N, C-alpha and C positions, 0 to 999 in steps of 0.2 A: 375500682378505687380512681379517683381524679388522677388524670395521667399528669394534670400540672402541678399532685401534690409534692411536699419538700420531701426529698428523698435523702439518704446518706449517700457520700460518696460511693461508686462502684470502682470496681476495677484493682488494678494492681499497681496504680501510678503513685507518683512523690505524694499527690494530696490527700489520696487514702489513705497512704501508711501513716502522714503525721495525724490525719483523724482518728485512726484506729487509736494512736499512743498521744494521743491529745492532753490526757492529764497528767503524763510524763514530762509533756513539753512545757504545760503550765507551770509546774512547779520549776523549770529549769532557769524561766523567764529571768528572776531575780538574781541567779551565778550569772546569766548572759550578760545581764544590764550592770552587774558590778565589774566583770571582768572587761566589757567594752569601756566602761569609764576610767579606768586605770592599765588597761593594756591596749586596747585598740585605738580609743581615741590618740593618748600620746603618740602613738604608733603613725597614724595618720597624719599626725600634725606635724610630724620630724620629716614626713616625705615632703608635705606640702611647705615648710621654712626651711627644706633644703635648698629651695629654688629662689630664697632669699639671702642677701645681706643684713642677718638680725643678730644684734645683742642684747635680745631678751629682755629689752627694756624700752626706749625710745627709737632704734632705729630698726627698721625692716623695709631694705630697699630690695624690689624684686632685679634679679641679675638674670636667672633663667639657670642655665645649666654651669654659669661660672664657678661654685662651688667644685663641680664634675669636673670642670678642665683643671682645675688647681690639683685636686688630687694626683692627676698625673705627671705633676711636677713636683710634688711631695715627697721626697727623699724618707722622711719619719714614716710615710705610709707603706713604701716598699719594705724597710726594716722592720716595721711595726707588721707586717702581713707575711714577711718569712718567719720573724721568731714564733708568731701564733702557730704557724705550720709545723714548724721545728718541734713547739709543745704538744699540737695536736698528733704527729705522728708518736712519741714517747707517750703520753698520755694513753692512746689506743693501745700501744704495745702493751703497756704495763696491765691495762684494764681486760685485753684479752686472755693475759696469762696468768698473774697472779694471785687475783680474786678468784677466779675459776677453777685455780688448783687446790687455794683453800676451801673453797664451797665444795669440790669433789670431795676432799678428805672429812670435811666435817658430816657431809652425807652419809659416807662410806663408816660411820663409827657406827658398831652397832649396839652398843650401850645407851638407852635412850637418855639416861640421867647424863651423862658425862657430854652427849651430842647437846642437849640443852643448854648446857654450863658453856660449850664452845660458841653455839650461837650466840647467847647473852656477852659472851665476852667480844665478839666479832661485832655486836651492834652497838655496845654502850658508848665507842668512842664516836660514833655520829652524833652522840649529843653536844661534842665540843665545839665550840664557835670557831668557822674558820680564823678567825681574829686572833682568838687565841692561840689557836696552831701557829701560824703564820710569826707571832712575836716571838714563840718559843725558840723558834727555825733560827730568827733573825739573833737571839741570842746566842744558838749553838754557832752561828756562822761567825760571830763578832769574831776579831784580833787576835790576842794574845789571851783572854780571857776565855773566850768560846769554847763549848767542849769539845769541840772539833779539833781545836789547834791543841788544847791541854792534854786530849786524849792520843795526839799522836806524839805528844812531845814526852808522856809518860809511857809509850811503848818504845820510844828511842828513834820516832822516825822523824826527827825536828825539821830534816830535809822537806818534807811533805808539805809543812805550815805553810799557810797559803791566805792571802787575803780571799777569800770564795767570793764575795759579792762587790769586791774593787776592783778584778781583773774583767775584764770584757770577754775573755776567754771563757771565765769558769761560771759570770756571774748567770746567765740564761739558765746552763744547767743545776745550777745550785737553786734558782727558785722551782724545776722541774722535778728537782728531788724532795720538795716540800711533801710533808705526807709520807715520806717512807716507813714501813715496807707495804703500803698501800693495798690492804690486806680488807682494813673497815672501809666499807661504806655501801652506795647502793648497788655498784656492780656485783658486789657477792650476794645481796641480798637476792637480786635478781637471779642470777646462776643459782642461787640453792632452791627458789620457788621453782625454777623449771626442772629441776633435777627431782622435786619432791612431788611434781606435776606428772611424773613419767609412770606407768601404769607399771605395778608391780609384774605383771604376767609377763612381761616383757624381761624383766631381770630372772625371773625363775626359768625362763626357755634359756637363755645365756649360761643359767648355770649348770642346766641339764647338758648341753651340748659342748660342754667343759670351755668356752670362751673366758679367756683371762681378765684380770683388769684392764689391761690397754686395749684388747680387742673390743671388750664391751665398753670401753669411753669411747673409740670410733665410729665404732657400727649402732650403738642407741643413744647414749648419751647426748654427747657432741651433735649429732644430725638434729635430734629431737631438743636439742637448746638455740634452734637458728633463730625464733622470734626472741628469746634473750640477747642473743646476740647481737641479733641487729637492735636490738634497744640500747645496751651498752657502748655499739658504735656512735647511735646517734647523739646519745647523753654525753659520751668524752669528746666527742666533736664540739658539740656547744658549751661544755665546761671550760674546753679548752680554747675556744676562738672568745669567750667572754670572762678571761682569766682577768683580775683586774687587782685585788686584795695583795697576790705575795709580789707581784713586781712595783705596788705602788707604795707597799709598807719596808720592804727589802731594797729597794734600789730605786723608785720612784722613777724608774726608766734609765738608769744610767749603768754604769760608766757613758758616758755622751748619750747616746741614745741605741746603745747595745742591747737595753732589755724592755725595748719599750713596745707596749701590744695595742693594738687598737682601741681597746674599751680604754686604756689608759692614755691614749693621744686624746681621745672624745672629751673625757674629764678634764684634759689638760687645755684643749682649746675653746672650751666650752665656760670653765670656769675660772679658770688663770688667764685667759685672753677674750674672754667675752664674746666669742664669734660661735654665737650658737648657730648659726646658720651651717656654716662648715662642719662643724661637729656634727649637726645633723646629716649630712649628705655622707661622713665617714661611715655613721649608725646605717643608712641606707644600704652603703655598699657591703659592710659587716651583713647585713641580713639577707643580700642577694650572694653572695659566696656562699653563706651556712645553708641558704633553700638550696642551690643547687646540687651541693656535695650531700646535703639529706637526701634528696630524689635520686641520685645517683648510688645511694647506700638501698632505699627501699626497692631500688630494680634489682641490684646485684646480689642481695641475699632475701630467699622466699621466706615466707612465714613458717613458722613448724607443721600449722594446719594445712601448708601447700605440701608439703614433703610426703612424697610416695613410700 
């Protein structure tokens, strides 16, 4: 055969792997193009425009890192990130405990019909829009006619009645409490999927050895849910850092700036003050912090597949 004749790529390099799975990559092209147009293009545009004094219409003046220098002097940014870190810690603690316990209890139900009924019961609330949930909680938190204060009045605890959203000491935690009891959601589904993916042989061995339910959890179920725990951590972190609907609807960042978050500050600067360039710089900072924290989580928690 002619040594100059065409031949397929050889070796185990990147190009060889792409060529081997070329059909799959061809089918991915439309999705990648759509993703690029609605996600990546706005993202890189925001990075570029963060270097400008830009009002989104007719002012687009290059100021270099002026917006980032202003971030260092912005009191709202410090409060916003302090608030979002508090929300993140609370969200992570909740999502690492309550949904896991509920998923474990559902998984250990032996009756198939009852287990399926419980799965549906915990999944159905996912279809409720976040806006509806937040509006419901706004009614529950409202003054004398709110359900929480009326309940306190009914049980004789009038002294505990409170302006939950009007007091800076309770407004942020009232926002965190939205969604109680926090059992229905993606973390529950991830934990349940992780438990169902564990080999039945491991449970059989634990039964033979007489392992208690608690020992079985710490020696088998918890270690083999490492991948799900890592996903829940990243999901909770991203969810908390991007929280917008609850503070916007319940308090609009108030009282004062006690419940402001980075996402709410971005919206305020962009659409209320027309400072799209400065809003873009806040978004870039938010992305950088999230990227660093996500990288730390990736390094600290191993995948289930890597656990010995």
